[in-house]
Biotite code that builds the C-alpha atoms (Angstrom):
import biotite.structure as struc

atoms = struc.array([
    struc.Atom([70.842, -154.609, 77.724], chain_id="A", res_id=1, res_name="MET", atom_name="CA", element="C"),
    struc.Atom([67.751, -156.183, 79.337], chain_id="A", res_id=2, res_name="ALA", atom_name="CA", element="C"),
    struc.Atom([65.521, -154.301, 76.891], chain_id="A", res_id=3, res_name="MET", atom_name="CA", element="C"),
    struc.Atom([67.635, -155.543, 73.961], chain_id="A", res_id=4, res_name="THR", atom_name="CA", element="C"),
    struc.Atom([67.243, -159.147, 75.139], chain_id="A", res_id=5, res_name="ARG", atom_name="CA", element="C"),
    struc.Atom([63.500, -158.629, 75.566], chain_id="A", res_id=6, res_name="LEU", atom_name="CA", element="C"),
    struc.Atom([63.197, -157.140, 72.082], chain_id="A", res_id=7, res_name="ASP", atom_name="CA", element="C"),
    struc.Atom([65.106, -160.101, 70.674], chain_id="A", res_id=8, res_name="GLY", atom_name="CA", element="C"),
    struc.Atom([62.771, -162.588, 72.335], chain_id="A", res_id=9, res_name="ARG", atom_name="CA", element="C"),
    struc.Atom([59.723, -160.718, 71.093], chain_id="A", res_id=10, res_name="VAL", atom_name="CA", element="C"),
    struc.Atom([61.105, -160.643, 67.555], chain_id="A", res_id=11, res_name="GLU", atom_name="CA", element="C"),
    struc.Atom([61.873, -164.381, 67.642], chain_id="A", res_id=12, res_name="ARG", atom_name="CA", element="C"),
    struc.Atom([58.406, -165.048, 69.031], chain_id="A", res_id=13, res_name="GLY", atom_name="CA", element="C"),
    struc.Atom([56.807, -163.021, 66.252], chain_id="A", res_id=14, res_name="ASN", atom_name="CA", element="C"),
    struc.Atom([58.822, -164.875, 63.602], chain_id="A", res_id=15, res_name="ARG", atom_name="CA", element="C"),
    struc.Atom([57.839, -168.227, 65.078], chain_id="A", res_id=16, res_name="THR", atom_name="CA", element="C"),
    struc.Atom([54.200, -167.162, 65.253], chain_id="A", res_id=17, res_name="ARG", atom_name="CA", element="C"),
    struc.Atom([54.238, -166.208, 61.566], chain_id="A", res_id=18, res_name="GLN", atom_name="CA", element="C"),
    struc.Atom([55.944, -169.494, 60.697], chain_id="A", res_id=19, res_name="LEU", atom_name="CA", element="C"),
    struc.Atom([53.229, -171.423, 62.524], chain_id="A", res_id=20, res_name="VAL", atom_name="CA", element="C"),
    struc.Atom([50.375, -169.412, 61.017], chain_id="A", res_id=21, res_name="LEU", atom_name="CA", element="C"),
    struc.Atom([51.850, -169.801, 57.561], chain_id="A", res_id=22, res_name="GLY", atom_name="CA", element="C"),
    struc.Atom([51.410, -173.537, 58.008], chain_id="A", res_id=23, res_name="ARG", atom_name="CA", element="C"),
    struc.Atom([48.046, -173.453, 59.773], chain_id="A", res_id=24, res_name="THR", atom_name="CA", element="C"),
    struc.Atom([46.317, -171.563, 56.964], chain_id="A", res_id=25, res_name="VAL", atom_name="CA", element="C"),
    struc.Atom([47.603, -174.163, 54.507], chain_id="A", res_id=26, res_name="GLU", atom_name="CA", element="C"),
    struc.Atom([46.375, -177.080, 56.609], chain_id="A", res_id=27, res_name="ILE", atom_name="CA", element="C"),
    struc.Atom([43.001, -175.531, 57.381], chain_id="A", res_id=28, res_name="ALA", atom_name="CA", element="C"),
    struc.Atom([42.274, -174.650, 53.750], chain_id="A", res_id=29, res_name="SER", atom_name="CA", element="C"),
    struc.Atom([42.528, -178.347, 52.861], chain_id="A", res_id=30, res_name="VAL", atom_name="CA", element="C"),
    struc.Atom([41.591, -180.247, 56.027], chain_id="A", res_id=31, res_name="GLU", atom_name="CA", element="C"),
    struc.Atom([39.705, -177.693, 58.099], chain_id="A", res_id=32, res_name="GLY", atom_name="CA", element="C"),
    struc.Atom([40.458, -175.916, 61.355], chain_id="A", res_id=33, res_name="LEU", atom_name="CA", element="C"),
    struc.Atom([39.842, -179.048, 63.441], chain_id="A", res_id=34, res_name="GLU", atom_name="CA", element="C"),
    struc.Atom([42.909, -180.610, 61.794], chain_id="A", res_id=35, res_name="ALA", atom_name="CA", element="C"),
    struc.Atom([45.146, -178.139, 63.615], chain_id="A", res_id=36, res_name="LEU", atom_name="CA", element="C"),
    struc.Atom([47.038, -179.423, 66.625], chain_id="A", res_id=37, res_name="SER", atom_name="CA", element="C"),
    struc.Atom([50.033, -178.219, 68.594], chain_id="A", res_id=38, res_name="VAL", atom_name="CA", element="C"),
    struc.Atom([51.728, -181.607, 68.292], chain_id="A", res_id=39, res_name="GLY", atom_name="CA", element="C"),
    struc.Atom([51.377, -181.766, 64.533], chain_id="A", res_id=40, res_name="ARG", atom_name="CA", element="C"),
    struc.Atom([52.660, -178.226, 64.046], chain_id="A", res_id=41, res_name="LEU", atom_name="CA", element="C"),
    struc.Atom([55.604, -178.782, 66.379], chain_id="A", res_id=42, res_name="ALA", atom_name="CA", element="C"),
    struc.Atom([56.587, -181.944, 64.503], chain_id="A", res_id=43, res_name="THR", atom_name="CA", element="C"),
    struc.Atom([56.181, -180.499, 61.021], chain_id="A", res_id=44, res_name="GLU", atom_name="CA", element="C"),
    struc.Atom([57.968, -177.242, 61.817], chain_id="A", res_id=45, res_name="LEU", atom_name="CA", element="C"),
    struc.Atom([60.571, -178.803, 64.141], chain_id="A", res_id=46, res_name="GLN", atom_name="CA", element="C"),
    struc.Atom([59.530, -176.681, 67.096], chain_id="A", res_id=47, res_name="LEU", atom_name="CA", element="C"),
    struc.Atom([58.882, -177.589, 70.715], chain_id="A", res_id=48, res_name="SER", atom_name="CA", element="C"),
    struc.Atom([55.273, -178.350, 71.643], chain_id="A", res_id=49, res_name="LYS", atom_name="CA", element="C"),
    struc.Atom([55.565, -176.111, 74.679], chain_id="A", res_id=50, res_name="SER", atom_name="CA", element="C"),
    struc.Atom([56.849, -173.273, 72.519], chain_id="A", res_id=51, res_name="GLY", atom_name="CA", element="C"),
    struc.Atom([53.961, -173.557, 70.060], chain_id="A", res_id=52, res_name="VAL", atom_name="CA", element="C"),
    struc.Atom([51.424, -173.827, 72.877], chain_id="A", res_id=53, res_name="PHE", atom_name="CA", element="C"),
    struc.Atom([52.872, -170.757, 74.594], chain_id="A", res_id=54, res_name="ALA", atom_name="CA", element="C"),
    struc.Atom([52.232, -168.687, 71.448], chain_id="A", res_id=55, res_name="LEU", atom_name="CA", element="C"),
    struc.Atom([48.490, -169.415, 71.396], chain_id="A", res_id=56, res_name="PHE", atom_name="CA", element="C"),
    struc.Atom([47.442, -170.944, 74.725], chain_id="A", res_id=57, res_name="GLY", atom_name="CA", element="C"),
    struc.Atom([44.651, -173.125, 73.387], chain_id="A", res_id=58, res_name="SER", atom_name="CA", element="C"),
    struc.Atom([43.453, -174.874, 70.261], chain_id="A", res_id=59, res_name="LYS", atom_name="CA", element="C"),
    struc.Atom([40.591, -172.409, 69.964], chain_id="A", res_id=60, res_name="GLU", atom_name="CA", element="C"),
    struc.Atom([42.944, -169.432, 69.997], chain_id="A", res_id=61, res_name="GLU", atom_name="CA", element="C"),
    struc.Atom([45.105, -171.197, 67.401], chain_id="A", res_id=62, res_name="LEU", atom_name="CA", element="C"),
    struc.Atom([42.021, -171.561, 65.208], chain_id="A", res_id=63, res_name="GLN", atom_name="CA", element="C"),
    struc.Atom([41.016, -167.926, 65.739], chain_id="A", res_id=64, res_name="LEU", atom_name="CA", element="C"),
    struc.Atom([44.536, -166.732, 64.937], chain_id="A", res_id=65, res_name="ALA", atom_name="CA", element="C"),
    struc.Atom([44.443, -168.827, 61.768], chain_id="A", res_id=66, res_name="THR", atom_name="CA", element="C"),
    struc.Atom([41.171, -167.216, 60.659], chain_id="A", res_id=67, res_name="VAL", atom_name="CA", element="C"),
    struc.Atom([42.656, -163.767, 61.325], chain_id="A", res_id=68, res_name="ARG", atom_name="CA", element="C"),
    struc.Atom([45.800, -164.614, 59.361], chain_id="A", res_id=69, res_name="GLU", atom_name="CA", element="C"),
    struc.Atom([43.758, -165.889, 56.431], chain_id="A", res_id=70, res_name="ALA", atom_name="CA", element="C"),
    struc.Atom([41.795, -162.639, 56.524], chain_id="A", res_id=71, res_name="GLY", atom_name="CA", element="C"),
    struc.Atom([45.004, -160.628, 56.453], chain_id="A", res_id=72, res_name="ARG", atom_name="CA", element="C"),
    struc.Atom([46.270, -162.534, 53.429], chain_id="A", res_id=73, res_name="ILE", atom_name="CA", element="C"),
    struc.Atom([42.904, -162.212, 51.683], chain_id="A", res_id=74, res_name="PHE", atom_name="CA", element="C"),
    struc.Atom([42.887, -158.451, 52.227], chain_id="A", res_id=75, res_name="ALA", atom_name="CA", element="C"),
    struc.Atom([46.425, -158.204, 50.877], chain_id="A", res_id=76, res_name="GLU", atom_name="CA", element="C"),
    struc.Atom([45.688, -160.240, 47.749], chain_id="A", res_id=77, res_name="ARG", atom_name="CA", element="C"),
    struc.Atom([42.109, -159.199, 46.950], chain_id="A", res_id=78, res_name="VAL", atom_name="CA", element="C"),
    struc.Atom([40.709, -156.272, 48.900], chain_id="A", res_id=79, res_name="VAL", atom_name="CA", element="C"),
    struc.Atom([43.496, -153.698, 48.797], chain_id="A", res_id=80, res_name="ARG", atom_name="CA", element="C"),
    struc.Atom([44.386, -154.167, 45.103], chain_id="A", res_id=81, res_name="PRO", atom_name="CA", element="C"),
    struc.Atom([40.705, -153.735, 44.172], chain_id="A", res_id=82, res_name="ALA", atom_name="CA", element="C"),
    struc.Atom([40.572, -150.464, 46.098], chain_id="A", res_id=83, res_name="GLU", atom_name="CA", element="C"),
    struc.Atom([43.258, -149.057, 43.802], chain_id="A", res_id=84, res_name="GLU", atom_name="CA", element="C"),
    struc.Atom([40.650, -149.042, 41.011], chain_id="A", res_id=85, res_name="GLU", atom_name="CA", element="C"),
    struc.Atom([38.355, -146.011, 40.805], chain_id="A", res_id=86, res_name="ALA", atom_name="CA", element="C"),
    struc.Atom([34.877, -146.593, 42.235], chain_id="A", res_id=87, res_name="ALA", atom_name="CA", element="C"),
    struc.Atom([32.518, -147.826, 39.542], chain_id="A", res_id=88, res_name="GLY", atom_name="CA", element="C"),
    struc.Atom([31.780, -150.871, 37.455], chain_id="A", res_id=89, res_name="VAL", atom_name="CA", element="C"),
    struc.Atom([35.515, -151.293, 36.808], chain_id="A", res_id=90, res_name="GLY", atom_name="CA", element="C"),
    struc.Atom([36.145, -151.781, 40.532], chain_id="A", res_id=91, res_name="ARG", atom_name="CA", element="C"),
    struc.Atom([33.346, -154.351, 40.764], chain_id="A", res_id=92, res_name="VAL", atom_name="CA", element="C"),
    struc.Atom([34.882, -156.283, 37.883], chain_id="A", res_id=93, res_name="TRP", atom_name="CA", element="C"),
    struc.Atom([38.374, -155.946, 39.339], chain_id="A", res_id=94, res_name="ARG", atom_name="CA", element="C"),
    struc.Atom([37.220, -157.230, 42.729], chain_id="A", res_id=95, res_name="LEU", atom_name="CA", element="C"),
    struc.Atom([35.680, -160.315, 41.121], chain_id="A", res_id=96, res_name="CYS", atom_name="CA", element="C"),
    struc.Atom([38.744, -160.907, 38.952], chain_id="A", res_id=97, res_name="GLU", atom_name="CA", element="C"),
    struc.Atom([41.063, -160.677, 41.939], chain_id="A", res_id=98, res_name="LEU", atom_name="CA", element="C"),
    struc.Atom([38.908, -163.137, 43.898], chain_id="A", res_id=99, res_name="TRP", atom_name="CA", element="C"),
    struc.Atom([38.893, -165.637, 41.031], chain_id="A", res_id=100, res_name="LEU", atom_name="CA", element="C"),
    struc.Atom([42.658, -165.310, 40.660], chain_id="A", res_id=101, res_name="GLU", atom_name="CA", element="C"),
    struc.Atom([43.081, -165.745, 44.426], chain_id="A", res_id=102, res_name="TYR", atom_name="CA", element="C"),
    struc.Atom([41.238, -169.053, 44.129], chain_id="A", res_id=103, res_name="SER", atom_name="CA", element="C"),
    struc.Atom([42.745, -170.134, 40.797], chain_id="A", res_id=104, res_name="ARG", atom_name="CA", element="C"),
    struc.Atom([46.286, -169.280, 41.895], chain_id="A", res_id=105, res_name="GLY", atom_name="CA", element="C"),
    struc.Atom([45.860, -171.349, 45.074], chain_id="A", res_id=106, res_name="ARG", atom_name="CA", element="C"),
    struc.Atom([46.977, -168.657, 47.479], chain_id="A", res_id=107, res_name="VAL", atom_name="CA", element="C"),
    struc.Atom([45.721, -171.317, 49.885], chain_id="A", res_id=108, res_name="PHE", atom_name="CA", element="C"),
    struc.Atom([46.277, -174.875, 48.621], chain_id="A", res_id=109, res_name="PRO", atom_name="CA", element="C"),
    struc.Atom([42.647, -175.803, 49.222], chain_id="A", res_id=110, res_name="GLY", atom_name="CA", element="C"),
    struc.Atom([41.314, -172.916, 47.149], chain_id="A", res_id=111, res_name="GLY", atom_name="CA", element="C"),
    struc.Atom([39.291, -170.331, 49.044], chain_id="A", res_id=112, res_name="CYS", atom_name="CA", element="C"),
    struc.Atom([40.189, -170.660, 52.737], chain_id="A", res_id=113, res_name="PHE", atom_name="CA", element="C"),
    struc.Atom([36.856, -169.293, 53.894], chain_id="A", res_id=114, res_name="PHE", atom_name="CA", element="C"),
    struc.Atom([34.756, -171.594, 51.723], chain_id="A", res_id=115, res_name="TYR", atom_name="CA", element="C"),
    struc.Atom([36.395, -174.533, 53.494], chain_id="A", res_id=116, res_name="GLU", atom_name="CA", element="C"),
    struc.Atom([35.989, -173.276, 57.049], chain_id="A", res_id=117, res_name="VAL", atom_name="CA", element="C"),
    struc.Atom([32.446, -171.957, 56.509], chain_id="A", res_id=118, res_name="ILE", atom_name="CA", element="C"),
    struc.Atom([31.364, -175.464, 55.530], chain_id="A", res_id=119, res_name="ALA", atom_name="CA", element="C"),
    struc.Atom([33.107, -176.784, 58.637], chain_id="A", res_id=120, res_name="GLU", atom_name="CA", element="C"),
    struc.Atom([31.647, -174.333, 61.165], chain_id="A", res_id=121, res_name="PHE", atom_name="CA", element="C"),
    struc.Atom([28.353, -173.171, 59.647], chain_id="A", res_id=122, res_name="ASP", atom_name="CA", element="C"),
    struc.Atom([26.135, -175.237, 61.978], chain_id="A", res_id=123, res_name="ALA", atom_name="CA", element="C"),
    struc.Atom([28.273, -174.834, 65.110], chain_id="A", res_id=124, res_name="ARG", atom_name="CA", element="C"),
    struc.Atom([28.341, -172.230, 67.840], chain_id="A", res_id=125, res_name="THR", atom_name="CA", element="C"),
    struc.Atom([31.162, -170.486, 69.646], chain_id="A", res_id=126, res_name="GLY", atom_name="CA", element="C"),
    struc.Atom([33.958, -167.968, 69.014], chain_id="A", res_id=127, res_name="PRO", atom_name="CA", element="C"),
    struc.Atom([35.380, -169.688, 65.928], chain_id="A", res_id=128, res_name="VAL", atom_name="CA", element="C"),
    struc.Atom([31.939, -169.880, 64.304], chain_id="A", res_id=129, res_name="HIS", atom_name="CA", element="C"),
    struc.Atom([31.438, -166.198, 65.108], chain_id="A", res_id=130, res_name="ASP", atom_name="CA", element="C"),
    struc.Atom([34.799, -165.270, 63.579], chain_id="A", res_id=131, res_name="ALA", atom_name="CA", element="C"),
    struc.Atom([33.921, -167.151, 60.395], chain_id="A", res_id=132, res_name="VAL", atom_name="CA", element="C"),
    struc.Atom([30.526, -165.411, 60.284], chain_id="A", res_id=133, res_name="VAL", atom_name="CA", element="C"),
    struc.Atom([32.205, -162.008, 60.602], chain_id="A", res_id=134, res_name="ARG", atom_name="CA", element="C"),
    struc.Atom([34.565, -162.840, 57.748], chain_id="A", res_id=135, res_name="ALA", atom_name="CA", element="C"),
    struc.Atom([31.720, -163.985, 55.502], chain_id="A", res_id=136, res_name="GLN", atom_name="CA", element="C"),
    struc.Atom([29.573, -160.971, 56.318], chain_id="A", res_id=137, res_name="ARG", atom_name="CA", element="C"),
    struc.Atom([32.521, -158.657, 55.779], chain_id="A", res_id=138, res_name="GLY", atom_name="CA", element="C"),
    struc.Atom([33.124, -160.083, 52.307], chain_id="A", res_id=139, res_name="TRP", atom_name="CA", element="C"),
    struc.Atom([29.455, -159.828, 51.341], chain_id="A", res_id=140, res_name="THR", atom_name="CA", element="C"),
    struc.Atom([29.307, -156.272, 52.669], chain_id="A", res_id=141, res_name="ALA", atom_name="CA", element="C"),
    struc.Atom([32.380, -155.343, 50.637], chain_id="A", res_id=142, res_name="LEU", atom_name="CA", element="C"),
    struc.Atom([30.853, -156.695, 47.416], chain_id="A", res_id=143, res_name="VAL", atom_name="CA", element="C"),
    struc.Atom([27.584, -154.880, 48.151], chain_id="A", res_id=144, res_name="GLU", atom_name="CA", element="C"),
    struc.Atom([29.394, -151.647, 48.976], chain_id="A", res_id=145, res_name="ARG", atom_name="CA", element="C"),
    struc.Atom([31.453, -151.838, 45.780], chain_id="A", res_id=146, res_name="THR", atom_name="CA", element="C"),
    struc.Atom([28.298, -152.369, 43.715], chain_id="A", res_id=147, res_name="ILE", atom_name="CA", element="C"),
    struc.Atom([26.580, -149.530, 45.574], chain_id="A", res_id=148, res_name="GLY", atom_name="CA", element="C"),
    struc.Atom([29.467, -147.191, 44.773], chain_id="A", res_id=149, res_name="GLU", atom_name="CA", element="C"),
    struc.Atom([29.108, -148.088, 41.095], chain_id="A", res_id=150, res_name="ALA", atom_name="CA", element="C"),
    struc.Atom([25.429, -147.148, 41.323], chain_id="A", res_id=151, res_name="CYS", atom_name="CA", element="C"),
    struc.Atom([26.326, -143.858, 43.006], chain_id="A", res_id=152, res_name="ASP", atom_name="CA", element="C"),
    struc.Atom([28.878, -143.187, 40.263], chain_id="A", res_id=153, res_name="ALA", atom_name="CA", element="C"),
    struc.Atom([26.114, -143.562, 37.669], chain_id="A", res_id=154, res_name="GLY", atom_name="CA", element="C"),
    struc.Atom([27.722, -146.609, 36.068], chain_id="A", res_id=155, res_name="GLU", atom_name="CA", element="C"),
    struc.Atom([25.144, -149.141, 37.237], chain_id="A", res_id=156, res_name="LEU", atom_name="CA", element="C"),
    struc.Atom([21.412, -148.457, 36.977], chain_id="A", res_id=157, res_name="HIS", atom_name="CA", element="C"),
    struc.Atom([20.068, -146.650, 40.014], chain_id="A", res_id=158, res_name="ALA", atom_name="CA", element="C"),
    struc.Atom([17.365, -149.284, 40.540], chain_id="A", res_id=159, res_name="ASP", atom_name="CA", element="C"),
    struc.Atom([19.900, -152.149, 40.708], chain_id="A", res_id=160, res_name="THR", atom_name="CA", element="C"),
    struc.Atom([19.025, -154.619, 43.474], chain_id="A", res_id=161, res_name="ASP", atom_name="CA", element="C"),
    struc.Atom([22.428, -154.415, 45.150], chain_id="A", res_id=162, res_name="VAL", atom_name="CA", element="C"),
    struc.Atom([22.108, -157.349, 47.603], chain_id="A", res_id=163, res_name="PRO", atom_name="CA", element="C"),
    struc.Atom([20.725, -159.592, 44.856], chain_id="A", res_id=164, res_name="GLN", atom_name="CA", element="C"),
    struc.Atom([23.501, -158.747, 42.409], chain_id="A", res_id=165, res_name="LEU", atom_name="CA", element="C"),
    struc.Atom([26.129, -159.234, 45.113], chain_id="A", res_id=166, res_name="ALA", atom_name="CA", element="C"),
    struc.Atom([24.611, -162.619, 46.007], chain_id="A", res_id=167, res_name="PHE", atom_name="CA", element="C"),
    struc.Atom([24.757, -163.749, 42.374], chain_id="A", res_id=168, res_name="GLU", atom_name="CA", element="C"),
    struc.Atom([28.338, -162.588, 41.817], chain_id="A", res_id=169, res_name="LEU", atom_name="CA", element="C"),
    struc.Atom([29.539, -164.288, 45.010], chain_id="A", res_id=170, res_name="VAL", atom_name="CA", element="C"),
    struc.Atom([27.673, -167.467, 44.043], chain_id="A", res_id=171, res_name="ALA", atom_name="CA", element="C"),
    struc.Atom([29.407, -167.554, 40.662], chain_id="A", res_id=172, res_name="LEU", atom_name="CA", element="C"),
    struc.Atom([32.830, -167.066, 42.256], chain_id="A", res_id=173, res_name="MET", atom_name="CA", element="C"),
    struc.Atom([32.304, -169.690, 44.944], chain_id="A", res_id=174, res_name="GLU", atom_name="CA", element="C"),
    struc.Atom([30.953, -172.217, 42.454], chain_id="A", res_id=175, res_name="THR", atom_name="CA", element="C"),
    struc.Atom([34.046, -171.762, 40.295], chain_id="A", res_id=176, res_name="ALA", atom_name="CA", element="C"),
    struc.Atom([36.198, -172.360, 43.361], chain_id="A", res_id=177, res_name="ASN", atom_name="CA", element="C"),
    struc.Atom([34.485, -175.575, 44.459], chain_id="A", res_id=178, res_name="VAL", atom_name="CA", element="C"),
    struc.Atom([34.273, -177.060, 40.940], chain_id="A", res_id=179, res_name="VAL", atom_name="CA", element="C"),
    struc.Atom([37.923, -176.302, 40.280], chain_id="A", res_id=180, res_name="SER", atom_name="CA", element="C"),
    struc.Atom([39.117, -177.733, 43.591], chain_id="A", res_id=181, res_name="VAL", atom_name="CA", element="C"),
    struc.Atom([36.932, -180.818, 43.255], chain_id="A", res_id=182, res_name="LEU", atom_name="CA", element="C"),
    struc.Atom([37.844, -181.650, 39.663], chain_id="A", res_id=183, res_name="HIS", atom_name="CA", element="C"),
    struc.Atom([41.317, -180.144, 39.439], chain_id="A", res_id=184, res_name="GLY", atom_name="CA", element="C"),
    struc.Atom([40.559, -178.070, 36.353], chain_id="A", res_id=185, res_name="GLU", atom_name="CA", element="C"),
    struc.Atom([40.283, -174.378, 35.527], chain_id="A", res_id=186, res_name="GLU", atom_name="CA", element="C"),
    struc.Atom([37.449, -174.031, 33.001], chain_id="A", res_id=187, res_name="SER", atom_name="CA", element="C"),
    struc.Atom([35.045, -173.121, 35.815], chain_id="A", res_id=188, res_name="ALA", atom_name="CA", element="C"),
    struc.Atom([36.856, -169.810, 36.274], chain_id="A", res_id=189, res_name="TYR", atom_name="CA", element="C"),
    struc.Atom([36.129, -168.765, 32.703], chain_id="A", res_id=190, res_name="ARG", atom_name="CA", element="C"),
    struc.Atom([32.494, -169.803, 33.131], chain_id="A", res_id=191, res_name="ARG", atom_name="CA", element="C"),
    struc.Atom([32.323, -167.627, 36.244], chain_id="A", res_id=192, res_name="ALA", atom_name="CA", element="C"),
    struc.Atom([33.846, -164.686, 34.376], chain_id="A", res_id=193, res_name="ARG", atom_name="CA", element="C"),
    struc.Atom([31.330, -165.074, 31.552], chain_id="A", res_id=194, res_name="VAL", atom_name="CA", element="C"),
    struc.Atom([28.483, -165.120, 34.072], chain_id="A", res_id=195, res_name="GLY", atom_name="CA", element="C"),
    struc.Atom([29.808, -162.150, 36.033], chain_id="A", res_id=196, res_name="ILE", atom_name="CA", element="C"),
    struc.Atom([30.308, -160.118, 32.857], chain_id="A", res_id=197, res_name="ALA", atom_name="CA", element="C"),
    struc.Atom([26.762, -160.915, 31.720], chain_id="A", res_id=198, res_name="ALA", atom_name="CA", element="C"),
    struc.Atom([25.248, -159.812, 35.037], chain_id="A", res_id=199, res_name="ARG", atom_name="CA", element="C"),
    struc.Atom([27.270, -156.594, 35.074], chain_id="A", res_id=200, res_name="LEU", atom_name="CA", element="C"),
    struc.Atom([26.400, -155.746, 31.474], chain_id="A", res_id=201, res_name="ARG", atom_name="CA", element="C"),
    struc.Atom([22.719, -156.228, 32.269], chain_id="A", res_id=202, res_name="ALA", atom_name="CA", element="C"),
    struc.Atom([23.030, -153.784, 35.169], chain_id="A", res_id=203, res_name="ALA", atom_name="CA", element="C"),
    struc.Atom([25.450, -151.313, 33.547], chain_id="A", res_id=204, res_name="ALA", atom_name="CA", element="C"),
    struc.Atom([24.360, -147.969, 32.116], chain_id="A", res_id=205, res_name="VAL", atom_name="CA", element="C"),
    struc.Atom([27.041, -148.468, 29.452], chain_id="A", res_id=206, res_name="ASP", atom_name="CA", element="C"),
    struc.Atom([27.551, -152.216, 28.877], chain_id="A", res_id=207, res_name="PRO", atom_name="CA", element="C"),
    struc.Atom([30.733, -151.466, 26.937], chain_id="A", res_id=208, res_name="GLU", atom_name="CA", element="C"),
    struc.Atom([32.425, -150.634, 30.239], chain_id="A", res_id=209, res_name="GLN", atom_name="CA", element="C"),
    struc.Atom([32.399, -154.337, 31.125], chain_id="A", res_id=210, res_name="VAL", atom_name="CA", element="C"),
    struc.Atom([35.333, -156.209, 29.552], chain_id="A", res_id=211, res_name="PRO", atom_name="CA", element="C"),
    struc.Atom([34.749, -159.005, 27.069], chain_id="A", res_id=212, res_name="GLN", atom_name="CA", element="C"),
    struc.Atom([35.793, -162.429, 28.328], chain_id="A", res_id=213, res_name="VAL", atom_name="CA", element="C"),
    struc.Atom([38.125, -164.090, 25.794], chain_id="A", res_id=214, res_name="PRO", atom_name="CA", element="C"),
])
């Protein structure tokens, strides 16, 4: 019986934690991680301040948990679906398409969660800065690895400058995100797709493998 009660408390705690994190990623994507506070979350979600504080213990841990949750959502919406595509230029294109749709579809209301928090913490130090750095480096490494696999598969030229191409593709995606969020329009996503397709065709052994952008 005691174990059943304990399991019930743990389950309720996990549900409450997910409820809180579901709201924190929304807030942070628009207002930044510094906008998070136990009092605000308790009021908005109709929870006790002590209960919210007990879940995280500090504002810094709340911020770190929010970054981790955003990373989990990003992996679910972008990374894992791209991995279902066979390694090659098609996977590179799919990864970029999924990222643009993640931004365009406002998975986070402020567009790309990490673009917002990178701008907020880029010049700071500490655990939250380090977590943001790891997320950014992980994304860049994934793009580079996906391009490298396409080279290994013989679908991109063997002499492709992988870090340079990854940098350019990421720059096109992030520019589409910021222009769209700033101006509230979607044409930037098509411009990004056109640019990405052009860069991939230039690097592809068979340019016809890269889809035409309507």
